[in-house]
C-alpha positions in Angstrom: 136.1 163.0 66.5 132.3 162.9 66.9 131.1 160.6 69.7 128.0 158.5 69.6 125.9 157.3 72.5 124.0 154.0 72.5 120.3 154.5 73.0 119.0 153.1 76.3 116.6 150.7 74.7 119.4 149.1 72.7 121.5 148.7 75.9 118.5 147.0 77.5 118.1 144.6 74.5 121.8 143.7 74.6 121.6 143.1 78.4 118.5 140.8 78.2 119.5 138.9 75.0 121.4 136.1 76.9 118.4 135.7 79.2 116.0 135.5 76.2 118.2 133.0 74.5 118.3 130.8 77.6 114.5 131.0 77.9 114.1 129.5 74.4 115.0 126.1 75.7 112.1 124.0 77.1 112.1 122.9 80.7 114.2 120.0 81.5 111.9 117.2 82.6 113.0 114.5 85.1 110.9 111.5 86.0 111.7 109.6 89.2 109.8 106.3 89.6 109.6 103.5 92.1 108.9 99.9 91.4 107.0 97.7 93.9 106.0 100.6 96.2 105.9 98.5 99.3 107.6 99.7 102.5 105.4 102.2 104.3 108.4 104.0 105.7 109.6 104.7 102.2 106.2 105.8 101.1 106.5 108.4 103.9 110.0 109.3 102.9 109.4 109.6 99.2 106.3 111.8 99.7 108.2 114.0 102.0 111.1 114.4 99.5 108.5 115.3 96.8 106.8 117.9 99.0 110.0 119.6 100.0 111.2 119.9 96.4 107.9 120.5 94.5 108.3 117.2 92.7 105.9 114.5 91.6 106.8 110.9 91.3 105.4 107.7 89.7 104.8 104.6 91.8 104.6 101.3 89.9 102.6 99.3 92.4 102.6 95.5 92.9 99.1 94.6 94.0 100.0 91.6 96.2 101.4 94.1 98.7 97.7 95.0 99.4 96.9 91.4 100.2 97.6 90.2 103.7 99.6 86.9 103.9 96.7 85.1 105.5 94.7 85.7 102.3 97.5 85.0 99.8 95.7 82.2 98.1 93.0 84.6 97.0 95.5 85.6 94.2 96.7 83.4 91.4 99.1 84.7 88.8 99.2 83.3 85.2 100.7 79.8 85.2 101.3 80.0 88.9 99.9 78.2 91.9 97.5 80.2 94.2 99.2 82.2 96.8 102.5 82.7 94.9 104.2 86.1 94.5 107.8 87.0 93.7 107.4 90.2 95.7 105.6 88.8 98.7 102.4 89.9 100.4 101.5 92.3 103.2 102.4 90.7 106.6 99.1 91.9 108.1 95.9 93.6 107.2 97.0 96.7 109.2 100.1 97.0 107.1 98.1 96.8 103.9 95.6 99.5 105.2 98.5 101.8 106.0 99.8 101.3 102.4 96.4 102.0 101.0 96.4 105.3 102.9 99.7 106.3 101.3 98.5 105.4 97.9 95.4 107.6 98.3 97.3 110.5 99.7 100.0 110.2 97.0 97.2 110.3 94.4 95.7 113.4 96.0 99.2 115.0 96.0 99.4 114.7 92.2 101.7 111.6 92.0 101.0 108.8 89.5 99.9 105.5 90.8 100.6 102.9 88.1 100.7 99.2 87.7 103.7 96.8 88.1 101.3 93.8 87.9 100.6 91.8 91.0 103.0 88.9 91.6 106.0 90.4 89.8 106.4 87.4 87.5 108.5 87.3 84.3 106.0 87.7 81.4 108.4 87.1 78.5 106.5 84.0 77.5 103.0 85.3 78.3 100.2 85.5 75.7 97.9 88.5 75.6 95.4 86.6 77.6 97.9 86.1 80.4 98.7 89.8 80.6 95.0 90.6 80.5 94.4 88.2 83.4 97.1 89.9 85.5 95.8 93.4 84.6 92.3 92.3 85.7 93.7 90.9 89.0 95.4 94.2 89.6 92.2 96.3 89.1 90.1 93.8 91.2 92.6 93.7 94.1 92.9 97.5 94.2 89.1 98.2 93.8 88.3 95.9 96.7 91.3 96.5 98.9 89.7 98.6 101.6 87.0 95.9 102.0 89.3 92.9 102.0 91.6 94.5 104.6 88.7 95.0 107.0 88.4 98.8 106.4 85.4 99.1 104.2 84.0 102.1 106.2 87.3 103.9 105.7 87.3 103.6 101.9 87.7 107.2 100.5 85.0 108.6 98.4 86.1 108.3 94.8 88.5 105.4 95.4 86.9 103.1 92.9 86.7 105.8 90.2 90.4 106.4 90.9 91.2 102.8 90.3 89.1 102.6 87.2 90.2 105.8 85.5 93.4 107.2 87.0 95.7 104.2 86.9 96.9 104.6 83.4 100.6 103.5 83.4 102.5 100.3 83.5 106.0 98.9 83.8 106.7 95.2 83.3 108.7 93.4 86.0 112.3 92.8 85.0 111.5 94.9 81.9 110.4 91.6 80.5 107.8 91.8 77.7 106.2 89.6 75.1 104.4 90.0 71.8 101.0 90.0 73.5 101.7 92.7 76.1 100.9 95.8 74.1 97.6 94.3 72.9 96.6 93.6 76.5 97.7 97.0 77.7 95.5 98.8 75.2 92.6 96.6 76.0 93.1 97.3 79.7 93.0 101.1 79.1 96.7 101.6 79.8 98.0 104.8 78.2 101.7 104.8 78.8 104.2 102.0 79.2 107.6 102.4 80.8 109.0 98.9 80.2 111.7 99.8 77.6 115.4 100.4 78.0 117.1 102.9 75.6 120.7 103.5 74.7 120.5 107.0 76.3 117.8 109.4 77.3 115.2 109.4 74.6 111.8 111.0 73.8 108.9 108.6 74.3 107.1 107.2 71.2 103.4 106.9 70.5 102.8 103.4 69.1 99.2 103.3 67.9 97.9 105.1 71.0 100.2 103.6 73.6 103.0 106.0 74.7 106.2 104.1 75.4 109.0 105.3 77.6 112.4 103.7 78.3 114.8 103.9 81.2 118.1 105.0 79.7 121.6 103.6 79.8 123.8 106.2 81.5 127.6 106.3 82.0 128.7 105.2 85.5 131.9 104.7 87.4 135.6 105.5 86.7 135.4 103.9 83.2 132.0 105.4 82.4 130.5 102.1 81.5 126.8 102.3 80.5 124.3 101.0 83.0 120.5 101.2 83.2 119.6 104.2 85.3 118.1 102.2 88.1 119.2 101.4 91.7 119.0 97.7 91.3 121.5 97.7 88.4 123.9 99.8 90.4 123.5 97.4 93.3 124.5 94.5 91.1 127.5 96.4 89.6 128.8 97.8 92.9 128.4 94.8 95.2 127.2 91.9 93.1 123.8 92.2 94.7 125.2 91.5 98.2 124.4 94.3 100.6 127.6 96.1 101.7 126.7 99.1 103.9 130.3 99.6 104.9 130.9 101.1 101.4 127.6 103.0 101.3 129.2 106.4 101.1 131.4 105.4 98.2 128.4 103.9 96.3 126.3 107.0 97.0 128.9 109.2 95.5 129.3 107.0 92.4 125.5 106.9 92.0 125.1 110.7 92.5 127.9 111.5 90.1 126.3 109.3 87.4 122.8 110.7 88.0 124.0 114.3 88.0 126.2 113.9 84.9 123.2 112.4 83.0 121.1 115.3 84.1 123.6 117.9 83.3 124.2 116.5 79.8 120.5 116.9 78.9 120.1 120.2 80.8 123.0 121.7 78.9 122.0 120.1 75.7 118.8 119.2 74.0 116.7 118.9 77.1 115.6 115.3 76.5 113.6 114.1 79.5 115.7 112.1 82.0 114.2 109.0 83.7 115.6 107.2 86.7 114.2 104.2 88.5 114.3 103.0 92.1 112.7 100.4 94.3 111.3 100.5 97.8 114.4 98.8 99.2 117.4 100.7 100.6 120.2 98.7 98.9 123.8 99.1 100.1 122.8 101.0 103.2 120.4 103.3 101.4 123.2 104.7 99.1 120.9 105.0 96.0 118.0 106.7 97.8 120.4 109.2 99.3 121.9 109.9 95.8 118.3 110.3 94.4 117.3 112.7 97.2 120.4 114.8 96.7 119.7 115.0 93.0 116.1 116.0 93.5 117.1 118.6 96.1 119.8 120.0 93.8 117.8 120.4 90.6 114.0 120.2 91.0 113.8 123.7 92.4 115.2 125.4 89.3 112.8 127.5 87.3 113.7 125.7 84.1 113.4 122.1 85.5 110.2 120.1 86.2 110.4 116.9 88.2 107.2 115.3 87.1 105.2 112.1 86.9 105.0 110.2 83.7 101.4 111.5 82.9 102.5 115.0 83.6 105.5 114.5 81.3 103.2 113.3 78.5 101.2 116.5 78.8 104.3 118.7 78.9 105.9 117.0 76.0 102.8 117.4 73.9 102.7 121.1 74.7 106.4 121.4 73.8 105.8 119.7 70.4 102.8 121.9 69.7 104.9 125.0 70.5 107.7 123.7 68.2 105.3 122.6 65.5 106.7 119.0 65.7 104.7 115.8 65.3 104.9 113.1 68.0 102.8 112.1 71.0 
């Protein structure tokens, strides 16, 4: 019987075929965001997590955290008395200045600084003019923050351009929106909104020039019941919103398992971007921050994963759609 040998180039093609097929998938995007962006210790921690894992985050900032309590009455939210804020104020000017330094350094490091309004009020009944007033307050407070905290000479060159041009995203407190919000966002120059909640991970949609993202419902716990992929919602489910650090290890494992399962489903599937949200509060003994840090450490270093800010995600999704010949953003 005559024997045949397989040419070397065919053997090489066969060997690399699985690799080539794997490379056909786009990168898995993951967006980690923080609402409020207050505690300076957590600014340091989050920036350190990002540096160690080649990640970029999005910080949805509440601007009253840049106003010292002694000057609280300089701010007035829509339909509120002067000096009111649901998220509080900086205790001292020094605290606010330290926070300003973190904001500027995070910007230079490639993170998104975005708006979470100022006083963290529920805007479900607001008209467009109310949203516009709050967006204007946000820009005004940030533009003048170095001066009002007594550090005018320390204001970085380019700070005011950064506030005017580079803060392009928004998330509504409580995910609470109204009919006038989108109109006001567009007028304020906001390019992406992350105030929606979706049934699962979903691609963002471009609604007349405003790109809209939604935090997904993800399965969690022994029964796999859906929950918004955010630390506060886990906190409510796990301990009814009452801090219980004695069970922190248990809650951390549950959170990590939910985050990782949601990531793996997209990574092994259609590679829809995964979004997860957190606050600058270490609920249940820091369980959810530790789960987040574990997830970032486990997946962000992969060659086919990109842990990115929302604005970076927009650019990468657009490039993906151009490559695939699809319409969209």
